Each structure stands twice: as C-alpha cells, then as structure tokens.
NUPASE-43550 format. One record per residue (C-alpha): residue number from 1; x, y, z. Coordinates in steps of 0.05 Angstrom, whole numbers. Layout:
REM NUPASE-43550
   nuza       c1       c2       c3
    NUM        X        Y        Z
...
END
This chain:
REM NUPASE-43550
   nuza       c1       c2       c3
      1     2180     2269      837
      2     2221     2288      776
      3     2260     2231      752
      4     2313     2245      695
      5     2318     2193      640
      6     2366     2227      591
      7     2417     2176      597
      8     2399     2161      557
      9     2406     1913      425
     10     2416     1707      263
     11     2397     1646      262
     12     2433     1611      211
     13     2405     1548      187
     14     2429     1506      134
     15     2395     1438      121
     16     2447     1384      118
     17     2440     1336       59
     18     2437     1260       85
     19     2493     1220       56
     20     2471     1153       26
     21     2479     1093       72
     22     2509     1027       55
     23     2457      972       36
     24     2482      925       95
     25     2469      982      140
     26     2401      993      114
     27     2383      921      120
     28     2400      924      195
     29     2362      990      200
     30     2298      956      173
     31     2303      898      228
     32     2309      948      283
     33     2253      988      308
     34     2254     1061      282
     35     2282     1109      336
     36     2262     1180      343
     37     2315     1225      318
     38     2339     1274      375
     39     2325     1347      368
     40     2383     1386      341
     41     2394     1457      368
     42     2432     1501      320
     43     2487     1542      361
     44     2466     1615      361
     45     2513     1658      323
     46     2562     1695      371
     47     2566     1769      366
     48     2626     1799      329
     49     2682     1824      371
     50     2684     1901      376
     51     2738     1926      333
     52     2774     1963      390
     53     2773     1901      438
     54     2796     1858      379
     55     2854     1905      363
     56     2875     1904      438
     57     2873     1830      438
     58     2915     1822      379
     59     2969     1871      403
     60     2975     1828      467
     61     2982     1766      425
     62     3038     1801      384
     63     3075     1830      437
     64     3073     1767      476
     65     3104     1731      419
     66     3160     1786      415
     67     3174     1783      490
     68     3184     1707      485
     69     3229     1715      431
     70     3268     1764      470
     71     3255     1822      424
     72     3220     1863      471
     73     3222     1874      549
     74     3168     1844      589
     75     3144     1908      615
     76     3115     1916      546
     77     3070     1857      551
     78     3044     1881      619
     79     3028     1951      581
     80     2990     1915      527
     81     2952     1871      577
     82     2933     1934      617
     83     2909     1964      552
     84     2869     1901      537
     85     2837     1900      607
     86     2817     1974      597
     87     2786     1959      528
     88     2742     1905      563
     89     2721     1953      613
     90     2704     2005      559
     91     2664     1956      524
     92     2625     1936      582
     93     2602     2010      599
     94     2586     2016      525
     95     2537     1964      537
     96     2517     1987      609
     97     2529     2061      625
     98     2517     2083      551
     99     2470     2032      533
    100     2396     2033      521
    101     2375     1983      574
    102     2400     1960      642
    103     2384     1911      699
    104     2393     1925      771
    105     2448     1871      777
    106     2485     1901      716
    107     2476     1967      749
    108     2516     1950      808
    109     2568     1916      770
    110     2571     1977      726
    111     2582     2020      794
    112     2635     1973      816
    113     2674     1979      755
    114     2678     2055      751
    115     2698     2058      825
    116     2751     2011      811
    117     2776     2051      751
    118     2783     2110      795
    119     2829     2075      848
    120     2872     2048      788
    121     2876     2120      757
    122     2894     2149      828
    123     2953     2099      835
    124     2971     2117      762
    125     2971     2191      781
    126     3016     2180      843
    127     3070     2134      807
    128     3069     2182      753
    129     3082     2242      797
    130     3140     2207      828
    131     3174     2195      763
    132     3159     2268      741
    133     3192     2294      806
    134     3252     2249      791
    135     3249     2281      726
    136     3248     2216      692
    137     3186     2236      655
    138     3159     2303      629
    139     3107     2340      664
    140     3053     2332      605
    141     3051     2259      629
    142     3027     2280      697
    143     2977     2326      664
    144     2953     2266      619
    145     2945     2221      680
    146     2904     2273      719
    147     2860     2285      656
    148     2844     2209      658
    149     2827     2211      730
    150     2782     2264      722
    151     2748     2231      668
    152     2740     2168      708
    153     2710     2204      765
    154     2660     2243      716
    155     2643     2172      690
    156     2627     2147      759
    157     2583     2204      773
    158     2542     2187      711
    159     2541     2114      731
    160     2515     2133      802
    161     2456     2175      767
    162     2447     2117      717
    163     2440     2063      775
    164     2394     2108      814
    165     2343     2117      755
    166     2346     2035      750
    167     2337     2030      828
    168     2276     2077      820
    169     2250     2040      765
    170     2257     1971      794
    171     2220     2003      855
    172     2164     2023      817
    173     2162     1953      782
    174     2166     1920      852
    175     2109     1964      876
    176     2060     1943      819
    177     2086     1869      831
    178     2062     1874      905
    179     1996     1907      887
    180     1977     1858      833
    181     1995     1800      880
    182     1948     1833      937
    183     1893     1846      885
    184     1892     1772      867
    185     1891     1751      938
    186     1841     1801      957
    187     1890     1830     1013
    188     1882     1906      994
    189     1894     1932     1068
    190     1963     1952     1060
    191     1949     1991      994
    192     1889     2032     1024
    193     1893     2104      998
    194     1960     2087      965
    195     1937     2060      901
    196     1885     2085      852
    197     1860     2038      795
    198     1822     2065      738
    199     1803     2001      692
    200     1776     2045      638
    201     1766     2011      573
    202     1821     1961      587
    203     1858     1979      525
    204     1920     2023      513
    205     1946     2026      441
    206     2005     2063      409
    207     1959     2115      383
    208     1937     2129      458
    209     2011     2135      474
    210     2025     2187      424
    211     1964     2226      442
    212     1978     2229      516
    213     2047     2249      506
    214     2028     2305      456
    215     1969     2333      499
    216     2018     2334      562
    217     2071     2370      525
    218     2021     2417      492
    219     1994     2433      567
    220     2063     2437      603
    221     2111     2457      550
    222     2156     2398      564
    223     2161     2321      546
    224     2124     2271      588
    225     2170     2245      642
    226     2165     2170      622
    227     2211     2126      661
    228     2192     2057      630
    229     2167     2055      556
    230     2142     1985      544
    231     2185     1925      561
    232     2250     1938      599
    233     2310     1897      623
    234     2286     1915      697
    235     2216     1887      683
    236     2246     1824      649
    237     2294     1811      707
    238     2230     1815      756
    239     2195     1766      714
    240     2144     1818      686
    241     2117     1834      615
    242     2111     1909      610
    243     2104     1909      539
    244     2048     1959      514
    245     2051     1994      580
    246     2083     2062      602
    247     2105     2087      670
    248     2106     2161      683
    249     2151     2190      737
    250     2099     2236      769
    251     2070     2246      835
    252     1995     2228      823
    253     1975     2286      870
    254     2022     2337      834
    255     1989     2386      790
    256     2017     2346      728
    257     1993     2282      757
    258     1923     2304      774
    259     1923     2331      699
    260     1945     2268      672
    261     1894     2227      711
    262     1840     2271      687
    263     1861     2265      617
    264     1868     2189      621
    265     1801     2183      656
    266     1765     2228      606
    267     1792     2183      550
    268     1775     2117      584
    269     1850     2098      582
    270     1867     2050      643
    271     1922     2065      692
    272     1947     2056      764
    273     1970     2112      807
    274     2017     2095      858
    275     2026     2147      910
    276     2080     2129      956
    277     2121     2073      989
    278     2082     2007      998
    279     2091     1947     1044
    280     2148     1984     1077
    281     2193     1984     1015
    282     2227     2044      987
    283     2184     2046      921
    284     2177     2111      875
    285     2110     2142      860
    286     2088     2137      793
    287     2031     2133      745
    288     2027     2067      703
    289     1993     2076      641
    290     1957     2013      612
    291     1930     1947      634
    292     1966     1912      689
    293     2030     1883      676
    294     2029     1806      666
    295     2077     1752      692
    296     2122     1730      636
    297     2107     1656      651
    298     2034     1669      641
    299     2047     1706      575
    300     2090     1649      550
    301     2035     1598      565
    302     1978     1638      535
    303     1965     1638      462
    304     1940     1713      462
    305     1978     1773      489
    306     1946     1820      544
    307     1906     1873      512
    308     1944     1933      501
    309     2006     1891      497
END
C-alpha cells in the first residue's frame, strides 16, 4: 500500500497587588476562621483574528451602518455578509485542508464545507448566466463565476484526498488500539498471523528515526512513506500518546516492508507489523516503529514517559 501524505499550530500572568484592608475589616477577619482562597484560573489569551477575516467583518459593520442610514441599498449588506461567510470558510479550510494536522471529525466537516461551496458556486454560475443572457452583465462575469466553481471543485477533490489519508491513519491507530487491548487481556486469536511484534531493545530514539529514514532512502531512492510521525490529532482524538513513535505506510510483506523489518531487527529497534484488516474493521496495513502507544490517561498519571517517547 502506498499512502501519500504530501498534503501536506501565552499565558499571561500578572500578580495583583492586594489593596490594604480597613482596620475594622481586619478585626472581623481575625475572629473568623481562615478560609482557603479559591483557585483562580487565568483566562487563556484568545488567538488574534486573522487579517482577512477581520477586514471582512469590519466591512459588514460599516456597510450595515450605511444601509441603516439609507446611504446604501440593502443588497450591499447581503453581498458583504456573503463575503464574510466566505472568509470564515476560507479560514476554516486554511486550518484543516491546508493545515498540518486533522482529526477524523474535522475531516468530515471539511468535506461537508467544500461540497456545500460547490453547490453555492453552481447556483452563482446559473444566476450569472441568466444575467449575461439578458445582457445585464458582461460575459467576463460568467467566466469569473465558472473559474471560481472550478477552483471549488478542485478544492473538494483535495479535501477528499486529505480525508482519505486521515481515515487510513485512524484505521491504523484503531488497529494498534485493538491489538494492545487484546495483548493485555491475552486474547490474541483474532490477530494470529496478522500482527508481528518485535520488542528489540524497547527503545526508539530521534537518532534512530533519522538513521532509518536515511537508510531507506539510500536503498530505495525515495523517502520513507511516513504516515504518522509522533503525536497527531488523530491519535489524540482516539486517546493515544503516539509521541516518539512512527507509522510507516508499507505492506509488511512487500519488498520495501521486508527490508524495513530486517533493518529494524538487525538494529534491535522495536516495531509492530500490521498486515491487514483486524477484527473485521477496514484497517490499513502498516509498520509501527517504536514501543507500543500508551493511553493518554496513563501518560498523564505516570511521572515518567514511555521509553522512546
């Protein structure tokens, strides 16, 4: 299996000086038992509003004031509000479709958004065509609307590819999750022949990561097809700490997969080789390099991180 991942993120504290209390209040406080002061949580600093989104919002506010004063027609406000809605959609896609990390839920929301935009632009093309046919608008307006529709369709195709990648990554993570659960309970039967575990030294370091990638590239003249490098939004959403681990999108029994397993074994680097669907779910075959992924709850409770994390 070849899996492309080309598609390729302040706490302000200020101690408050306590104001001097009146003597009478001090006297009363001295008689009363001391009460434990409640913990105060500083509010998190909100992220700055993106410039284009801010400009679109400010234009809506300006146009609305002019419409209410009778200077501009109401159609101007509708156009400004539509532009603001498009700016919000663009910002969401910047964080998802063009962002570095994505959860399965966000991937589905991204797909719904790009599909909706196609329908909106189709309607825009139809309405523009009617106005052009009536010679109310020049032909170039229709060409511009058609170009915008074409870009929306291309964007939807990219979103489908990105969502598929996330789906595959989630399948890999769920496969590991099911296997770890079975290993803990001793119920290995459903995984017989499907999973190979080589414990090695139990350690996978950043230096090992570089050496493995370099050796693979030198052997096959291409980059190691990494599907998950360390912690990802997908693993966090499933409750797993994947830091210090690497998932490689290779069939374990392919020529490249066999070479990688041999290399890892010869260097005593731990790995799991997942060959196919596990427990009836559509999981992706891959090689997990490093120790098992820990549950996030266990990581938070333990004072030490897993070896290799």
